[in-house]
C-alpha angles and dihedrals in degrees: 000000000000092000089054091048091051091049087051090052088049091052087067087075092066136053094258095112091062095041104045140032119262093249092058091052091047089051091051091050091050093046092048091045091054092049093048092048091040091237112148117225124202117267102177102092098021103249092205090065090070087067092050091253121143122219089244093057091045092052094046092049091049094047091050091049092047090050088051090058092053092059119098116253113246119234122238093250089049089052092049092048090052091049091047091050091048096052109036093170094056118100116255092225128090138188108251118220122239120234090265089058097250118122117252116221089208092065094052093105097053117107126243119251088251090057093048091050091048092048091053092050092050089050091052091048089052091050089050093050089051089058 
């Protein structure tokens, strides 16, 4: 059940939730979880029809999820750079959480990893321009 739940969470990184009904996405997650865990699910009768899901929808959902798992995972600095590029008016500083998970006001002036990476890239560009 946990594997299917993880797959459902991952499905939120796709457009499945606006293209298919929840039952179809849930069936796709259950089917993929069964395949990953090597647990056979009954196919005669087709269990997904009990959830009003067509074979075509099941195949499309599974293919979309399979595609998702072939994509490289972005790193945290890459995600921060994307966020910073999308919102140029947002500040490049963030409140760093303490080990307990509560924001610490004294860390409010620290830069995000993306800002540090961006700064280093700008410094390298300036050095190249000097040469």
